[in-house]
N, CA, C and O atoms as a Maestro MAE file, in Angstrom:
{
 s_m_m2io_version
 :::
 2.0.0
}

f_m_ct {
 s_m_title
 :::
 protein
 m_atom[316] {
  # First column is atom index #
  i_m_mmod_type
  r_m_x_coord
  r_m_y_coord
  r_m_z_coord
  i_m_residue_number
  s_m_chain_name
  s_m_pdb_residue_name
  s_m_pdb_atom_name
  i_m_atomic_number
  :::
  1 25 69.091 -22.694 62.698 1 A "MET " " N  " 7
  2 3 69.951 -23.473 61.857 1 A "MET " " CA " 6
  3 2 69.477 -23.213 60.540 1 A "MET " " C  " 6
  4 15 68.271 -23.153 60.299 1 A "MET " " O  " 8
  5 25 70.419 -23.044 59.615 2 A "LYS " " N  " 7
  6 3 70.039 -22.851 58.054 2 A "LYS " " CA " 6
  7 2 69.564 -24.239 57.511 2 A "LYS " " C  " 6
  8 15 70.275 -25.168 57.898 2 A "LYS " " O  " 8
  9 25 68.689 -24.530 56.831 3 A "SER " " N  " 7
  10 3 68.379 -25.598 56.091 3 A "SER " " CA " 6
  11 2 69.060 -25.499 54.481 3 A "SER " " C  " 6
  12 15 69.049 -24.433 53.865 3 A "SER " " O  " 8
  13 25 69.571 -26.605 53.979 4 A "SER " " N  " 7
  14 3 69.896 -26.601 52.661 4 A "SER " " CA " 6
  15 2 69.424 -27.685 51.947 4 A "SER " " C  " 6
  16 15 69.172 -28.736 52.536 4 A "SER " " O  " 8
  17 25 69.237 -27.542 50.497 5 A "VAL " " N  " 7
  18 3 68.809 -28.920 49.733 5 A "VAL " " CA " 6
  19 2 70.175 -29.409 49.221 5 A "VAL " " C  " 6
  20 15 70.965 -28.650 48.661 5 A "VAL " " O  " 8
  21 25 70.388 -30.570 49.416 6 A "ASN " " N  " 7
  22 3 71.774 -31.224 48.699 6 A "ASN " " CA " 6
  23 2 71.344 -31.279 47.348 6 A "ASN " " C  " 6
  24 15 70.197 -31.239 46.901 6 A "ASN " " O  " 8
  25 25 72.632 -31.393 46.658 7 A "SER " " N  " 7
  26 3 72.693 -31.497 45.026 7 A "SER " " CA " 6
  27 2 71.387 -32.418 44.591 7 A "SER " " C  " 6
  28 15 70.491 -31.906 43.920 7 A "SER " " O  " 8
  29 25 71.336 -33.557 44.934 8 A "ALA " " N  " 7
  30 3 70.517 -34.536 44.359 8 A "ALA " " CA " 6
  31 2 68.975 -34.211 44.671 8 A "ALA " " C  " 6
  32 15 68.056 -34.581 43.940 8 A "ALA " " O  " 8
  33 25 68.814 -33.476 45.844 9 A "GLY " " N  " 7
  34 3 67.348 -32.976 46.010 9 A "GLY " " CA " 6
  35 2 66.981 -31.783 45.161 9 A "GLY " " C  " 6
  36 15 65.859 -31.525 44.726 9 A "GLY " " O  " 8
  37 25 68.159 -31.052 44.979 10 A "ARG " " N  " 7
  38 3 67.710 -29.656 44.174 10 A "ARG " " CA " 6
  39 2 67.492 -30.312 42.757 10 A "ARG " " C  " 6
  40 15 66.486 -29.981 42.130 10 A "ARG " " O  " 8
  41 25 68.316 -31.163 42.251 11 A "ILE " " N  " 7
  42 3 67.930 -31.765 40.867 11 A "ILE " " CA " 6
  43 2 66.635 -32.441 40.800 11 A "ILE " " C  " 6
  44 15 65.898 -32.319 39.822 11 A "ILE " " O  " 8
  45 25 66.358 -33.122 41.779 12 A "GLU " " N  " 7
  46 3 65.103 -33.774 41.838 12 A "GLU " " CA " 6
  47 2 63.867 -32.744 41.692 12 A "GLU " " C  " 6
  48 15 62.947 -32.929 40.895 12 A "GLU " " O  " 8
  49 25 63.967 -31.576 42.610 13 A "LEU " " N  " 7
  50 3 63.251 -30.687 42.641 13 A "LEU " " CA " 6
  51 2 62.953 -30.023 41.486 13 A "LEU " " C  " 6
  52 15 61.786 -29.848 41.134 13 A "LEU " " O  " 8
  53 25 64.086 -29.558 40.736 14 A "VAL " " N  " 7
  54 3 64.063 -28.905 39.496 14 A "VAL " " CA " 6
  55 2 63.251 -29.804 38.335 14 A "VAL " " C  " 6
  56 15 62.449 -29.292 37.553 14 A "VAL " " O  " 8
  57 25 63.510 -30.886 38.350 15 A "GLN " " N  " 7
  58 3 63.062 -31.930 37.504 15 A "GLN " " CA " 6
  59 2 61.510 -31.859 37.614 15 A "GLN " " C  " 6
  60 15 60.776 -31.647 36.649 15 A "GLN " " O  " 8
  61 25 61.086 -32.060 38.903 16 A "LYS " " N  " 7
  62 3 59.444 -31.997 39.163 16 A "LYS " " CA " 6
  63 2 58.895 -30.823 38.779 16 A "LYS " " C  " 6
  64 15 57.790 -30.859 38.237 16 A "LYS " " O  " 8
  65 25 59.556 -29.570 38.985 17 A "LEU " " N  " 7
  66 3 58.996 -28.448 38.591 17 A "LEU " " CA " 6
  67 2 58.948 -28.315 37.026 17 A "LEU " " C  " 6
  68 15 57.987 -27.865 36.403 17 A "LEU " " O  " 8
  69 25 60.112 -28.766 36.487 18 A "ALA " " N  " 7
  70 3 60.105 -28.779 34.840 18 A "ALA " " CA " 6
  71 2 58.897 -29.838 34.355 18 A "ALA " " C  " 6
  72 15 58.156 -29.576 33.407 18 A "ALA " " O  " 8
  73 25 58.817 -30.932 35.051 19 A "ASN " " N  " 7
  74 3 57.696 -31.947 34.360 19 A "ASN " " CA " 6
  75 2 56.443 -31.222 34.621 19 A "ASN " " C  " 6
  76 15 55.636 -31.297 33.694 19 A "ASN " " O  " 8
  77 25 56.048 -30.488 35.721 20 A "PHE " " N  " 7
  78 3 54.887 -30.012 35.953 20 A "PHE " " CA " 6
  79 2 54.573 -28.785 34.997 20 A "PHE " " C  " 6
  80 15 53.444 -28.649 34.526 20 A "PHE " " O  " 8
  81 25 55.465 -28.011 34.756 21 A "LEU " " N  " 7
  82 3 55.590 -26.761 33.750 21 A "LEU " " CA " 6
  83 2 55.264 -27.317 32.263 21 A "LEU " " C  " 6
  84 15 54.459 -26.827 31.471 21 A "LEU " " O  " 8
  85 25 55.990 -28.327 32.095 22 A "ASP " " N  " 7
  86 3 55.958 -29.086 30.653 22 A "ASP " " CA " 6
  87 2 54.535 -29.391 30.525 22 A "ASP " " C  " 6
  88 15 53.877 -28.978 29.570 22 A "ASP " " O  " 8
  89 25 53.940 -30.257 31.662 23 A "SER " " N  " 7
  90 3 52.344 -30.675 31.412 23 A "SER " " CA " 6
  91 2 51.454 -29.548 31.217 23 A "SER " " C  " 6
  92 15 50.409 -29.740 30.595 23 A "SER " " O  " 8
  93 25 51.728 -28.408 31.661 24 A "GLN " " N  " 7
  94 3 50.849 -27.315 31.771 24 A "GLN " " CA " 6
  95 2 50.975 -26.695 30.447 24 A "GLN " " C  " 6
  96 15 49.949 -26.147 30.044 24 A "GLN " " O  " 8
  97 25 52.028 -26.658 29.661 25 A "SER " " N  " 7
  98 3 52.073 -26.023 28.461 25 A "SER " " CA " 6
  99 2 51.611 -26.684 27.165 25 A "SER " " C  " 6
  100 15 51.741 -26.232 26.027 25 A "SER " " O  " 8
  101 25 51.000 -27.933 27.572 26 A "ILE " " N  " 7
  102 3 50.522 -28.541 26.361 26 A "ILE " " CA " 6
  103 2 48.996 -27.955 26.107 26 A "ILE " " C  " 6
  104 15 48.176 -27.858 27.019 26 A "ILE " " O  " 8
  105 25 48.750 -27.604 24.823 27 A "PRO " " N  " 7
  106 3 47.391 -26.923 24.448 27 A "PRO " " CA " 6
  107 2 46.229 -27.761 24.992 27 A "PRO " " C  " 6
  108 15 46.301 -28.986 24.888 27 A "PRO " " O  " 8
  109 25 45.181 -27.195 25.556 28 A "ARG " " N  " 7
  110 3 44.300 -27.914 25.691 28 A "ARG " " CA " 6
  111 2 42.756 -27.211 24.959 28 A "ARG " " C  " 6
  112 15 42.677 -26.112 24.410 28 A "ARG " " O  " 8
  113 25 41.756 -28.103 25.132 29 A "PRO " " N  " 7
  114 3 40.580 -27.242 24.523 29 A "PRO " " CA " 6
  115 2 40.105 -26.237 25.407 29 A "PRO " " C  " 6
  116 15 39.828 -26.437 26.589 29 A "PRO " " O  " 8
  117 25 40.015 -25.126 24.797 30 A "GLU " " N  " 7
  118 3 39.564 -23.895 25.594 30 A "GLU " " CA " 6
  119 2 38.184 -23.908 26.096 30 A "GLU " " C  " 6
  120 15 37.279 -24.251 25.336 30 A "GLU " " O  " 8
  121 25 37.942 -23.560 27.324 31 A "LYS " " N  " 7
  122 3 36.618 -23.160 27.909 31 A "LYS " " CA " 6
  123 2 36.219 -21.841 27.327 31 A "LYS " " C  " 6
  124 15 36.862 -20.816 27.554 31 A "LYS " " O  " 8
  125 25 35.119 -21.879 26.555 32 A "THR " " N  " 7
  126 3 34.652 -20.720 25.765 32 A "THR " " CA " 6
  127 2 34.005 -19.720 26.695 32 A "THR " " C  " 6
  128 15 34.151 -18.516 26.480 32 A "THR " " O  " 8
  129 25 33.276 -20.173 27.746 33 A "ASN " " N  " 7
  130 3 32.608 -19.362 28.603 33 A "ASN " " CA " 6
  131 2 32.970 -19.474 29.911 33 A "ASN " " C  " 6
  132 15 33.336 -20.562 30.354 33 A "ASN " " O  " 8
  133 25 32.913 -18.414 30.646 34 A "CYS " " N  " 7
  134 3 33.108 -18.415 32.342 34 A "CYS " " CA " 6
  135 2 32.093 -19.108 33.060 34 A "CYS " " C  " 6
  136 15 30.923 -18.749 32.928 34 A "CYS " " O  " 8
  137 25 32.432 -20.164 33.887 35 A "GLU " " N  " 7
  138 3 31.475 -20.834 34.456 35 A "GLU " " CA " 6
  139 2 30.732 -19.860 35.601 35 A "GLU " " C  " 6
  140 15 29.557 -20.075 35.900 35 A "GLU " " O  " 8
  141 25 31.453 -18.833 36.189 36 A "ARG " " N  " 7
  142 3 30.582 -17.973 37.087 36 A "ARG " " CA " 6
  143 2 29.717 -16.873 36.307 36 A "ARG " " C  " 6
  144 15 28.559 -16.750 36.707 36 A "ARG " " O  " 8
  145 25 30.035 -16.244 35.489 37 A "CYS " " N  " 7
  146 3 29.278 -15.223 34.886 37 A "CYS " " CA " 6
  147 2 28.673 -15.225 33.477 37 A "CYS " " C  " 6
  148 15 27.831 -14.452 33.021 37 A "CYS " " O  " 8
  149 25 29.442 -16.526 32.733 38 A "GLY " " N  " 7
  150 3 28.893 -16.824 31.288 38 A "GLY " " CA " 6
  151 2 29.732 -15.945 30.293 38 A "GLY " " C  " 6
  152 15 29.572 -16.213 29.103 38 A "GLY " " O  " 8
  153 25 30.644 -14.885 30.626 39 A "SER " " N  " 7
  154 3 31.270 -14.090 29.664 39 A "SER " " CA " 6
  155 2 32.267 -15.031 28.809 39 A "SER " " C  " 6
  156 15 32.642 -16.098 29.294 39 A "SER " " O  " 8
  157 25 32.652 -14.649 27.635 40 A "LYS " " N  " 7
  158 3 33.637 -15.259 26.831 40 A "LYS " " CA " 6
  159 2 35.054 -14.958 27.405 40 A "LYS " " C  " 6
  160 15 35.444 -13.814 27.637 40 A "LYS " " O  " 8
  161 25 35.845 -16.174 27.630 41 A "MET " " N  " 7
  162 3 37.114 -16.418 28.110 41 A "MET " " CA " 6
  163 2 37.914 -15.970 27.276 41 A "MET " " C  " 6
  164 15 37.719 -16.135 26.072 41 A "MET " " O  " 8
  165 25 39.130 -15.219 27.827 42 A "GLU " " N  " 7
  166 3 40.111 -14.673 26.997 42 A "GLU " " CA " 6
  167 2 41.382 -15.724 27.414 42 A "GLU " " C  " 6
  168 15 41.370 -16.285 28.510 42 A "GLU " " O  " 8
  169 25 42.343 -15.908 26.556 43 A "GLN " " N  " 7
  170 3 43.728 -16.522 26.891 43 A "GLN " " CA " 6
  171 2 44.721 -15.608 27.171 43 A "GLN " " C  " 6
  172 15 45.080 -14.895 26.235 43 A "GLN " " O  " 8
  173 25 45.352 -15.438 28.460 44 A "ARG " " N  " 7
  174 3 46.548 -14.722 28.622 44 A "ARG " " CA " 6
  175 2 47.937 -15.747 28.764 44 A "ARG " " C  " 6
  176 15 47.985 -16.725 29.511 44 A "ARG " " O  " 8
  177 25 48.701 -15.425 28.146 45 A "GLU " " N  " 7
  178 3 50.138 -16.186 28.228 45 A "GLU " " CA " 6
  179 2 50.929 -15.713 29.330 45 A "GLU " " C  " 6
  180 15 51.301 -14.547 29.458 45 A "GLU " " O  " 8
  181 25 51.191 -16.731 30.185 46 A "LEU " " N  " 7
  182 3 52.188 -16.474 31.315 46 A "LEU " " CA " 6
  183 2 53.598 -16.970 30.978 46 A "LEU " " C  " 6
  184 15 53.706 -17.935 30.220 46 A "LEU " " O  " 8
  185 25 54.567 -16.445 31.432 47 A "HIS " " N  " 7
  186 3 55.943 -16.807 31.097 47 A "HIS " " CA " 6
  187 2 56.639 -17.217 32.436 47 A "HIS " " C  " 6
  188 15 56.750 -16.395 33.345 47 A "HIS " " O  " 8
  189 25 57.075 -18.410 32.541 48 A "PHE " " N  " 7
  190 3 57.772 -19.122 33.618 48 A "PHE " " CA " 6
  191 2 59.350 -19.416 33.152 48 A "PHE " " C  " 6
  192 15 59.691 -19.760 32.020 48 A "PHE " " O  " 8
  193 25 60.210 -19.204 34.270 49 A "TRP " " N  " 7
  194 3 61.450 -19.653 34.098 49 A "TRP " " CA " 6
  195 2 62.018 -20.391 35.461 49 A "TRP " " C  " 6
  196 15 61.630 -20.147 36.603 49 A "TRP " " O  " 8
  197 25 62.795 -21.128 35.167 50 A "LEU " " N  " 7
  198 3 63.426 -21.442 36.601 50 A "LEU " " CA " 6
  199 2 64.990 -20.756 36.809 50 A "LEU " " C  " 6
  200 15 65.912 -20.891 36.004 50 A "LEU " " O  " 8
  201 25 65.033 -20.173 37.784 51 A "SER " " N  " 7
  202 3 66.161 -19.321 38.074 51 A "SER " " CA " 6
  203 2 67.567 -20.223 38.201 51 A "SER " " C  " 6
  204 15 67.655 -21.187 38.963 51 A "SER " " O  " 8
  205 25 68.521 -19.813 37.439 52 A "GLY " " N  " 7
  206 3 69.646 -20.368 37.428 52 A "GLY " " CA " 6
  207 2 69.754 -21.566 36.562 52 A "GLY " " C  " 6
  208 15 70.636 -22.419 36.662 52 A "GLY " " O  " 8
  209 25 68.647 -21.559 35.583 53 A "THR " " N  " 7
  210 3 68.714 -22.382 34.326 53 A "THR " " CA " 6
  211 2 68.228 -21.662 33.201 53 A "THR " " C  " 6
  212 15 67.828 -20.500 33.271 53 A "THR " " O  " 8
  213 25 68.265 -22.442 32.013 54 A "GLN " " N  " 7
  214 3 67.770 -21.617 30.796 54 A "GLN " " CA " 6
  215 2 66.385 -22.158 30.396 54 A "GLN " " C  " 6
  216 15 65.959 -21.900 29.270 54 A "GLN " " O  " 8
  217 25 65.614 -22.939 31.310 55 A "MET " " N  " 7
  218 3 64.582 -23.321 30.963 55 A "MET " " CA " 6
  219 2 63.388 -22.516 31.278 55 A "MET " " C  " 6
  220 15 63.125 -22.044 32.384 55 A "MET " " O  " 8
  221 25 62.621 -22.394 30.096 56 A "THR " " N  " 7
  222 3 61.408 -21.316 30.086 56 A "THR " " CA " 6
  223 2 60.283 -22.056 29.617 56 A "THR " " C  " 6
  224 15 60.422 -23.066 28.928 56 A "THR " " O  " 8
  225 25 58.891 -21.483 30.048 57 A "TRP " " N  " 7
  226 3 57.718 -22.001 29.376 57 A "TRP " " CA " 6
  227 2 56.785 -20.918 29.325 57 A "TRP " " C  " 6
  228 15 56.723 -19.979 30.119 57 A "TRP " " O  " 8
  229 25 55.890 -21.176 28.081 58 A "ASN " " N  " 7
  230 3 54.710 -19.990 27.985 58 A "ASN " " CA " 6
  231 2 53.590 -20.683 28.246 58 A "ASN " " C  " 6
  232 15 53.445 -21.625 27.467 58 A "ASN " " O  " 8
  233 25 52.758 -20.571 29.037 59 A "ILE " " N  " 7
  234 3 51.421 -21.475 29.405 59 A "ILE " " CA " 6
  235 2 50.416 -20.367 29.368 59 A "ILE " " C  " 6
  236 15 50.465 -19.302 29.983 59 A "ILE " " O  " 8
  237 25 49.395 -20.844 28.453 60 A "PRO " " N  " 7
  238 3 48.140 -19.978 28.324 60 A "PRO " " CA " 6
  239 2 47.287 -20.220 29.586 60 A "PRO " " C  " 6
  240 15 47.168 -21.348 30.065 60 A "PRO " " O  " 8
  241 25 46.731 -19.191 30.080 61 A "LEU " " N  " 7
  242 3 45.851 -19.176 31.105 61 A "LEU " " CA " 6
  243 2 44.446 -18.704 30.830 61 A "LEU " " C  " 6
  244 15 44.387 -17.510 30.534 61 A "LEU " " O  " 8
  245 25 43.264 -19.376 30.857 62 A "PRO " " N  " 7
  246 3 41.944 -18.867 30.617 62 A "PRO " " CA " 6
  247 2 41.698 -17.806 31.641 62 A "PRO " " C  " 6
  248 15 41.903 -18.016 32.837 62 A "PRO " " O  " 8
  249 25 41.203 -16.528 31.117 63 A "VAL " " N  " 7
  250 3 40.829 -15.700 32.216 63 A "VAL " " CA " 6
  251 2 39.654 -15.103 31.960 63 A "VAL " " C  " 6
  252 15 39.565 -14.877 30.754 63 A "VAL " " O  " 8
  253 25 38.621 -14.714 32.626 64 A "CYS " " N  " 7
  254 3 37.267 -14.015 32.449 64 A "CYS " " CA " 6
  255 2 37.587 -12.579 32.398 64 A "CYS " " C  " 6
  256 15 38.073 -12.115 33.430 64 A "CYS " " O  " 8
  257 25 37.404 -11.760 31.372 65 A "PRO " " N  " 7
  258 3 37.619 -10.471 31.451 65 A "PRO " " CA " 6
  259 2 36.861 -9.639 32.447 65 A "PRO " " C  " 6
  260 15 37.240 -8.537 32.845 65 A "PRO " " O  " 8
  261 25 35.571 -10.358 32.882 66 A "ILE " " N  " 7
  262 3 34.479 -9.616 33.752 66 A "ILE " " CA " 6
  263 2 35.007 -9.874 35.249 66 A "ILE " " C  " 6
  264 15 35.369 -8.978 36.012 66 A "ILE " " O  " 8
  265 25 34.992 -11.139 35.517 67 A "CYS " " N  " 7
  266 3 35.441 -11.716 36.856 67 A "CYS " " CA " 6
  267 2 36.968 -11.222 37.377 67 A "CYS " " C  " 6
  268 15 37.281 -10.971 38.540 67 A "CYS " " O  " 8
  269 25 37.671 -11.167 36.399 68 A "ALA " " N  " 7
  270 3 39.028 -10.825 36.828 68 A "ALA " " CA " 6
  271 2 39.345 -9.271 37.092 68 A "ALA " " C  " 6
  272 15 40.461 -8.929 37.483 68 A "ALA " " O  " 8
  273 25 38.243 -8.283 36.846 69 A "GLN " " N  " 7
  274 3 38.261 -7.065 36.920 69 A "GLN " " CA " 6
  275 2 38.522 -6.749 38.650 69 A "GLN " " C  " 6
  276 15 37.831 -7.296 39.510 69 A "GLN " " O  " 8
  277 25 39.506 -5.890 38.929 70 A "PRO " " N  " 7
  278 3 39.571 -5.615 40.346 70 A "PRO " " CA " 6
  279 2 38.380 -4.852 40.853 70 A "PRO " " C  " 6
  280 15 37.886 -3.888 40.269 70 A "PRO " " O  " 8
  281 25 37.954 -5.368 42.003 71 A "LYS " " N  " 7
  282 3 36.748 -4.828 42.727 71 A "LYS " " CA " 6
  283 2 37.183 -3.574 43.493 71 A "LYS " " C  " 6
  284 15 37.876 -3.594 44.509 71 A "LYS " " O  " 8
  285 25 36.698 -2.479 42.891 72 A "VAL " " N  " 7
  286 3 36.902 -1.078 43.521 72 A "VAL " " CA " 6
  287 2 35.870 -0.688 44.548 72 A "VAL " " C  " 6
  288 15 34.726 -0.668 44.093 72 A "VAL " " O  " 8
  289 25 35.977 -0.410 45.672 73 A "PRO " " N  " 7
  290 3 34.968 -0.070 46.481 73 A "PRO " " CA " 6
  291 2 34.310 1.375 46.073 73 A "PRO " " C  " 6
  292 15 35.017 2.257 45.585 73 A "PRO " " O  " 8
  293 25 33.143 1.526 46.267 74 A "LYS " " N  " 7
  294 3 32.390 2.738 46.051 74 A "LYS " " CA " 6
  295 2 32.439 3.618 47.273 74 A "LYS " " C  " 6
  296 15 32.067 3.336 48.412 74 A "LYS " " O  " 8
  297 25 33.067 4.946 46.739 75 A "VAL " " N  " 7
  298 3 33.195 5.878 47.964 75 A "VAL " " CA " 6
  299 2 31.938 6.670 47.945 75 A "VAL " " C  " 6
  300 15 31.433 7.091 46.904 75 A "VAL " " O  " 8
  301 25 31.405 6.876 49.247 76 A "ALA " " N  " 7
  302 3 30.313 7.729 49.537 76 A "ALA " " CA " 6
  303 2 30.600 9.137 49.236 76 A "ALA " " C  " 6
  304 15 31.628 9.615 49.715 76 A "ALA " " O  " 8
  305 25 29.864 9.841 48.535 77 A "ARG " " N  " 7
  306 3 30.022 11.333 48.171 77 A "ARG " " CA " 6
  307 2 29.270 12.012 49.424 77 A "ARG " " C  " 6
  308 15 28.171 11.685 49.871 77 A "ARG " " O  " 8
  309 25 30.127 13.039 49.888 78 A "SER " " N  " 7
  310 3 29.580 14.169 50.912 78 A "SER " " CA " 6
  311 2 29.103 15.162 50.077 78 A "SER " " C  " 6
  312 15 29.658 15.409 49.006 78 A "SER " " O  " 8
  313 25 27.977 15.844 50.528 79 A "ASN " " N  " 7
  314 3 27.223 16.989 49.933 79 A "ASN " " CA " 6
  315 2 27.711 18.155 50.660 79 A "ASN " " C  " 6
  316 15 27.273 19.275 50.396 79 A "ASN " " O  " 8
  :::
 }
 m_bond[315] {
  # First column is bond index #
  i_m_from
  i_m_to
  i_m_order
  :::
  1 1 2 1
  2 2 3 1
  3 3 4 2
  4 3 5 1
  5 5 6 1
  6 6 7 1
  7 7 8 2
  8 7 9 1
  9 9 10 1
  10 10 11 1
  11 11 12 2
  12 11 13 1
  13 13 14 1
  14 14 15 1
  15 15 16 2
  16 15 17 1
  17 17 18 1
  18 18 19 1
  19 19 20 2
  20 19 21 1
  21 21 22 1
  22 22 23 1
  23 23 24 2
  24 23 25 1
  25 25 26 1
  26 26 27 1
  27 27 28 2
  28 27 29 1
  29 29 30 1
  30 30 31 1
  31 31 32 2
  32 31 33 1
  33 33 34 1
  34 34 35 1
  35 35 36 2
  36 35 37 1
  37 37 38 1
  38 38 39 1
  39 39 40 2
  40 39 41 1
  41 41 42 1
  42 42 43 1
  43 43 44 2
  44 43 45 1
  45 45 46 1
  46 46 47 1
  47 47 48 2
  48 47 49 1
  49 49 50 1
  50 50 51 1
  51 51 52 2
  52 51 53 1
  53 53 54 1
  54 54 55 1
  55 55 56 2
  56 55 57 1
  57 57 58 1
  58 58 59 1
  59 59 60 2
  60 59 61 1
  61 61 62 1
  62 62 63 1
  63 63 64 2
  64 63 65 1
  65 65 66 1
  66 66 67 1
  67 67 68 2
  68 67 69 1
  69 69 70 1
  70 70 71 1
  71 71 72 2
  72 71 73 1
  73 73 74 1
  74 74 75 1
  75 75 76 2
  76 75 77 1
  77 77 78 1
  78 78 79 1
  79 79 80 2
  80 79 81 1
  81 81 82 1
  82 82 83 1
  83 83 84 2
  84 83 85 1
  85 85 86 1
  86 86 87 1
  87 87 88 2
  88 87 89 1
  89 89 90 1
  90 90 91 1
  91 91 92 2
  92 91 93 1
  93 93 94 1
  94 94 95 1
  95 95 96 2
  96 95 97 1
  97 97 98 1
  98 98 99 1
  99 99 100 2
  100 99 101 1
  101 101 102 1
  102 102 103 1
  103 103 104 2
  104 103 105 1
  105 105 106 1
  106 106 107 1
  107 107 108 2
  108 107 109 1
  109 109 110 1
  110 110 111 1
  111 111 112 2
  112 111 113 1
  113 113 114 1
  114 114 115 1
  115 115 116 2
  116 115 117 1
  117 117 118 1
  118 118 119 1
  119 119 120 2
  120 119 121 1
  121 121 122 1
  122 122 123 1
  123 123 124 2
  124 123 125 1
  125 125 126 1
  126 126 127 1
  127 127 128 2
  128 127 129 1
  129 129 130 1
  130 130 131 1
  131 131 132 2
  132 131 133 1
  133 133 134 1
  134 134 135 1
  135 135 136 2
  136 135 137 1
  137 137 138 1
  138 138 139 1
  139 139 140 2
  140 139 141 1
  141 141 142 1
  142 142 143 1
  143 143 144 2
  144 143 145 1
  145 145 146 1
  146 146 147 1
  147 147 148 2
  148 147 149 1
  149 149 150 1
  150 150 151 1
  151 151 152 2
  152 151 153 1
  153 153 154 1
  154 154 155 1
  155 155 156 2
  156 155 157 1
  157 157 158 1
  158 158 159 1
  159 159 160 2
  160 159 161 1
  161 161 162 1
  162 162 163 1
  163 163 164 2
  164 163 165 1
  165 165 166 1
  166 166 167 1
  167 167 168 2
  168 167 169 1
  169 169 170 1
  170 170 171 1
  171 171 172 2
  172 171 173 1
  173 173 174 1
  174 174 175 1
  175 175 176 2
  176 175 177 1
  177 177 178 1
  178 178 179 1
  179 179 180 2
  180 179 181 1
  181 181 182 1
  182 182 183 1
  183 183 184 2
  184 183 185 1
  185 185 186 1
  186 186 187 1
  187 187 188 2
  188 187 189 1
  189 189 190 1
  190 190 191 1
  191 191 192 2
  192 191 193 1
  193 193 194 1
  194 194 195 1
  195 195 196 2
  196 195 197 1
  197 197 198 1
  198 198 199 1
  199 199 200 2
  200 199 201 1
  201 201 202 1
  202 202 203 1
  203 203 204 2
  204 203 205 1
  205 205 206 1
  206 206 207 1
  207 207 208 2
  208 207 209 1
  209 209 210 1
  210 210 211 1
  211 211 212 2
  212 211 213 1
  213 213 214 1
  214 214 215 1
  215 215 216 2
  216 215 217 1
  217 217 218 1
  218 218 219 1
  219 219 220 2
  220 219 221 1
  221 221 222 1
  222 222 223 1
  223 223 224 2
  224 223 225 1
  225 225 226 1
  226 226 227 1
  227 227 228 2
  228 227 229 1
  229 229 230 1
  230 230 231 1
  231 231 232 2
  232 231 233 1
  233 233 234 1
  234 234 235 1
  235 235 236 2
  236 235 237 1
  237 237 238 1
  238 238 239 1
  239 239 240 2
  240 239 241 1
  241 241 242 1
  242 242 243 1
  243 243 244 2
  244 243 245 1
  245 245 246 1
  246 246 247 1
  247 247 248 2
  248 247 249 1
  249 249 250 1
  250 250 251 1
  251 251 252 2
  252 251 253 1
  253 253 254 1
  254 254 255 1
  255 255 256 2
  256 255 257 1
  257 257 258 1
  258 258 259 1
  259 259 260 2
  260 259 261 1
  261 261 262 1
  262 262 263 1
  263 263 264 2
  264 263 265 1
  265 265 266 1
  266 266 267 1
  267 267 268 2
  268 267 269 1
  269 269 270 1
  270 270 271 1
  271 271 272 2
  272 271 273 1
  273 273 274 1
  274 274 275 1
  275 275 276 2
  276 275 277 1
  277 277 278 1
  278 278 279 1
  279 279 280 2
  280 279 281 1
  281 281 282 1
  282 282 283 1
  283 283 284 2
  284 283 285 1
  285 285 286 1
  286 286 287 1
  287 287 288 2
  288 287 289 1
  289 289 290 1
  290 290 291 1
  291 291 292 2
  292 291 293 1
  293 293 294 1
  294 294 295 1
  295 295 296 2
  296 295 297 1
  297 297 298 1
  298 298 299 1
  299 299 300 2
  300 299 301 1
  301 301 302 1
  302 302 303 1
  303 303 304 2
  304 303 305 1
  305 305 306 1
  306 306 307 1
  307 307 308 2
  308 307 309 1
  309 309 310 1
  310 310 311 1
  311 311 312 2
  312 311 313 1
  313 313 314 1
  314 314 315 1
  315 315 316 2
  :::
 }
}
């Protein structure tokens, strides 16, 4: 059986998502150093939108340039 969200439920869900994204887009004091490694944090801006609407948000995300690096496994060299 396929479940569906009724119109009132969809409107309520969209409003809750919009309220959450509104609260996250408010500028906050930046943490200047990573709690894990102590490196200076960088701000990356994420773009969010709700499909089917014209609502968009730009939300700053603090990112550590050291800890956010992908971990690449070292490959053993054969002689």
